[in-house]
Each structure stands twice: as structure tokens, then as C-alpha cells.
N, C-alpha and C positions, 0 to 999 in steps of 0.2 A: 631242415631248411626253414628259414623265416620268410615272411612276405617280401622283405627287401631283396632276398636272394632270388626269388621267383621274378621279381620286377626287373632286376639287372639282367638275368639270363634271357628273359623275353626281349628286353631292349637290345641286348647283344645279338642274339640270333635273328631277331626281326630286322635290325639294321643291316646285318650281313646279307640276308636273303634279298632284301630290297636293293642294296647296292650292287650285288653280283648280278641280279636279274636285269637291272637297268642297263648295266654295261654289256651283258650278253646280247640284248636286243640291238644296242648300238653297234657292237662288233659284227653281228650278223648282217646288219644293213650295209656296213662298209665292205664286208666280205662278198656279199652279193654283187655290189657295184663293181668290185674288182674282178670277179670271176664270171660275170654274166656273159662276156664274150666267149669264154671257153665253153660254158654250158651250151650256148647256142651253136657254136662251131662244131662241137662233138655230139650234138643232139641228145643231151642228157635229159631223161624224162623228169617231169616235175615231181612225181612221186619219189623218185630216187634222190633228187636234190634235197627234198624236205626230210624224208625219213632215213635215207641211207647216209647222207652227208651231215646235214645241219643238226638233226636230232642226236646223232652220235658225236657231234662236235661239242655239244654243251658240257658233258662230263669232263672232257679233255680240257676245255677252257676253264672250268671251275677249279679243277685241281692245279692248273698251271699258275693261277693267280690267287689261290685260296689264302696264302699267308699275307699277301698284299692287302686283300680286302678284309681279312680279319683285323689287321692292324688299323686300316682306315675306319672300319666300323667302331672299334674300341675308341679311337681318337674322337670320332664324331659324336657318339652319344655320351661319352664320359665328359668331354668338353662342355657339352650342352648341360649336363647335370651340374658340373662345376660352375658354369655361368649362371645357372638358376639357383645357386647356393644349396643344391641338394646334397652334395658331398659334405659340405660344412655341417648341415643338419644331421646327417648320418653319423659323422664323427662326434658331434656334440651330444648325441644321444647315448654315448658310452660304447659304441662299436669301434674297435681298434682298426687301424688301417690294414693290418694283416688280416683281420677277419673280413674286411671289405673285399679282399682279393679272392675270397672263397668262391662266390658265384662266377667270377671271371674265370677261375680255374675250371669249374664244372663245364661252362660253355666252351672253353678252349679245348678241353678234353673231348667233348662231343664232336667238335669240328676236326680235331686231330685224328680221331678214330674214323670219321667220315672220309678224310683225306687219304688215310691209309687204305681203306677199302676201295676207294676210287682208283688210286694209283696202282694197286697190286692185283685187283680182281675185276672190277667193272670196266675200267678203261681199256685194258687189253682186249676184252670182248667187243666193245663198241668200236675200237680202232680197227678191228679186222674188217668190218663192214665199211667203215669210213675210208680206210686205205684202199680197199677194193674199188670203191667208187672213184677215188682220187686217181688210181692207176688207170682206170678205164676212160674217164672223162676229163681229167685235168693235167696230170703229168705222169710220166712213166717212172715208177719207183724202182724198177729193176734195171740195172745197167751192167752190161758185160764188161769184164775187166779188160785192161789193155793186154797186149801180147805178153807171153812169158809169165805164166801164173805158177808160182811156187807155193807149196803147202807142206806143212808137217802134220800128218794125220795121226801119228803116235810117236813116242820117243824113239828116235833112230830110224823112222820111216818117213821118206820124203817123196812128194809127188810133184811132177812138172807137166803142164799142159801149155802148148804154144798158143792156141786160141780156143775159145769156147763160145758157142752160140746158144744163149739161153732160150731163144724161141724154138729152136729145133732140138735142143738138148744134145748137142753134138760137139765133141772136142777133137782137136787134131794134134798129132805129134805128142803122144802121151808117154810118160815114163814114171816108174815107181822104183825107188831104191831103198834097200834095208841095210843098215849098218850095225855091226856088233863092235862097239867101241869106235875105233877109227877105221875098221876093216869092212869093206863092202862084201856082203854075203849073198845078196839077191838083187837082180835087176830085171824089171819087166818093161818092155817097150812095145808100143803099138802105133800104127799110123792113124787110127781113129778110135775114139771111145764114144759110146752113145748110151743113153738111158732107155732101157726096155720097160715100158709101162706095164706090159703084160706080166712080166716076172719080177718087176721092181728090182732089177739088177743092172749093173753096167755090162755092156757088151763090147768086146775088143775085136778089132779087125786087123789082120796082118800083124800078129803079135810075135814077140821074140823074147824068150826068157833065158837068162843066164844065172846060174847058181854057182857059188864058190864054197868048197869045203877042203878038207885036208887031202883029198884025192885029186883035187884039181878043179877044172871048170867044166860045167855041164850046160849044154845048149838045147833048148826046145823051141821049135817054130810051129806056127799054125795059121790058118786062115781066119778062124772065128772062134771066140770063147766067151762064155758067160762067166762073170765073176761076182763075188760078194764083197767087193772093196768097201771099206769103211769111209766112203766119201759121200757127203751130202751134196745135192745139186747146188745148194746155196753157197757151198764152199768155192764154187767156180765162177760165180758172178755176184755182184753187189746188190743187196736189197737195202734201200735207203731207210735207216733207222728201224730195222725189223724188230728190235727189242720192244717197240711200242705195242706189239701184239703178244708179248710174253707176260704171263702172270708171274707171281713171285716164285712159284715152284718151278716153272719152265725156265725162268731166268737163272735160278740156282743150278738146275740140271745142265743148262748150256755152259755156264761158267766152269762147272766141274769137268764137263767133257772136254772143253778147250784146254784146261790146265792139264788134264790127263794126256792129251796129245802133245803137250809141250808147246802149244801155240801161245802167242802173245795177243791174239785177236780178242781175247776175253776182256781186255782192259776197259773198253768203253761200256761193256755190259755190266761190269762190276761198278763202274761209276754210276750208271743208271740205277742199279740195285741200291746203293747207299743213298742216292738222292731221294729215292722213294721212302727210305727209312728216316732220313734227316728232315724231309719236308714237313711231316706231321709234328715233329718236335719244334720246328721253327714257328708253327702256329702258336704253341704255348709260350715260347720265349717272347715273341713279338707282342703277344697279348699283354704280358706283364710290363713290357717296355711302354706300350701304349697307355696303360693305366697310370704308370709313374709319370709320364709326360703330361697327360691331360687332366689329371685330378686336381691340379692347382688352378685357381681362378686367376687369370692374368689379363692385362690389357691386350686387346687384339682378338680375344675370344677364340672361337673355333678356328678361324683363319690361321692364326699363329701356330696352333697345335697341329693342324693339318699340314701346314708347310713343313714343319720340322719332321713330322711323322712320315710324310711321303719321301722326303730327302733321305731319312734313315732307311726306309724300306728299299728304295732304289739302290742305295749303297750296299745293302745286303745282297740284292740280286746281282749287282756288279761284282761283288767279292766272290759270290758263288760261281759266276761265269769264269772269272779269272782263275780261280783254283781248279776248276774243271779242265780248262785248257792246259794248265800246267801238268795236270795228272795225265791227260790224254797224250800229250806230246813230250812230257818230261819224266822225271823220276818220282814225282809226288804220288804217294799211295792213294788209290781211289777212295778208301774210307776217310782218310784225312782230308782229301779234297772236298768231299761232300759235307764233312762235319766242321771244318774250320770256321765257316761263317756262324754256325750255331754256337761254337765255343766262344768266339769273340763277342757275339751279341748276348750270350749268357752273362758274361762278366759286365757288359754295359748295362744289362737289365738289373743286375745286383746293385751296381753303383746308383742307378737312377731310383731304384726302390728305397735305397738307404737315404737318398736326398729328398724323397717324396714327402709331402705333408703327413704328419703323424696325428 
């Protein structure tokens, strides 16, 4: 590495840290003003507000907007270098435009690795504490499903619960059916199902079992029975965006388990998985687009470059949201939904780099 490489990397990372830090403070001020009534009403302790909520909010916010502020940082300091004719001096000294991109690539990779670590390992840990605070003092993140809950817990095995109360961990009018092909081979019904915390098993009351085989139908009745049903408590009620607390390995395990059961509930989790992989790559792609846009000295200076850059970044975010919605509610594959913006902007970046000053 040369002195100019170190200079550009320091400029890049320094501008990014300054910009994201400034906005974090502004966002926290606005968030406090918006939620202060909830904090007072629910008697949230000051220590919990500072350390459990806002301290754990910072990594989440950084990763949420890391590619936006990477792009803005590149636009800002590169435009300033171009305005001060530093880019012209660098190219005139014999350094090619392609070689000029090297320090940008190094800084972008540093931020991409940082984003990958945040999204897949650190934020799931901090989100656990942040969401616990949020559930206690701000809004209830768990919500009971409406009546008539239907689940597929494994291929050919279906569960029905008429109602379930997550506070008391009790469900009513429970049934479990197993099919072999189109043929019903087993049916279990119970008036009440409850979670026994002592044994970590489901307990049935007033149960009724019917089995079917070549010899006919067999019926067993009973008052109470402990079972080892492969049903998670969270299957019976909704937890708002619970994937926020899952690291990369837990997310993969959950997706695999849901696919094994034949459930389609894994889709939003797979979208989240691919977004965590596509996000760091977007940092690199948007960095090169930023360099290509802002390395030319133009009338209007930084303002012109920032305007175009912010418009491009928000169009990227909009495209990501649209493709995600199509995947969640349509037939678009989750991987394609997360990577479509990167693919499109990759080719935009190639075109802009080709047109950039040489």
C-alpha cells in the first residue's frame, strides 16, 4: 500500500464514522421524544432505557443504514477531493483510475465484513435484550393467534388448536392427525393442552385416541397424559419478527426444521437470511458507484453529487422492499428477492465505472 491508499482509506472510514455517529445521536433524540410518554407510563428505569434499549439499538441502526452511509461517505469525501483537484493530481501522477479504486475496495471490504458480523452475530445478541425491554415497557411483541390454528409439524402430520393463550400456555380443543398418503391412520383429540414447565412436555386432558390399521379402528380414552409432541410454544402464537434474535446458525436450523415439517412459514426467515448476505455485498457495489459518480469535477460540486447519490440509494432501498414483498406474498424466490437490487446495481456500477474519468 502507498501513502495515497492510507490517505483515502482514512478519509473513507473517518467520514463514515462521523456521518453515522452524527445521525445516531439525532435519531436517538427523536426516538426519546417519541417514546418518552411510554417510558414514563410504564415506569421504565433510566438505567434500562440507556443500557438495555439505546445501547443495544446502536448496532441495529448502524447495520440498517450501513450501505446508505457508506455511499454518502464515498460521495462526500470523493467529491471534495475532486473539487480540490486532488483526483486530477493523482491521475496525472501516473496512477490509473483502476488503481485508484484499490483503497476504496479495501475500505469497502472492511465495512462489508463489519456489516456481516453485525447482522449475523452481534445484533441477534443485542436484540434479545432490546426486544425484552421493548416487550416490557413499550409494546407487546407476542400476540396470540386468532381462533382455529392449523399447523403441519411434519410431512403428513397436522395439528389443530381452536384457541391458545400464550400467557397461561394453555390451548383448547386440540387435535393431531397423521396421514399415510391420503389415508388417515392416527387421530388424537383433547379438550385441553397445556405446557408443563417442570417436565418440559405438553400435557393433555380428556384425551381421545383413534388408530386405524388393517384390522380396523382402535380407540383409547383417558383423563390426563403427558406427551412429547414436536410442537414449539411459539408455533401456537406470533412473536413479532422473532428472527431478529437468531444468529446465522440458528436461522439456518430454523429454516431446515420448517422445511422438514413441510411448512411454508420458513419463507420470511429465508428472506431475512439472504438479506443478511446481500447487505454486505451492497456496501461494495455502492462504494464503486459512489466513486464513479463523484470522481469527476463538475459544476454544483458536492451538492450535485450528493443529490444524485441519495436518489440512487433510496431507489436501491425501494427496490429491495418491493422485491421482498413480492417474495413474501408471491412466488419470487427469497434468494432472488434479496439479490435482485445487487444484480441490477452491479451492472449500473459497471456502466458508470466505464464512463468515469480515466
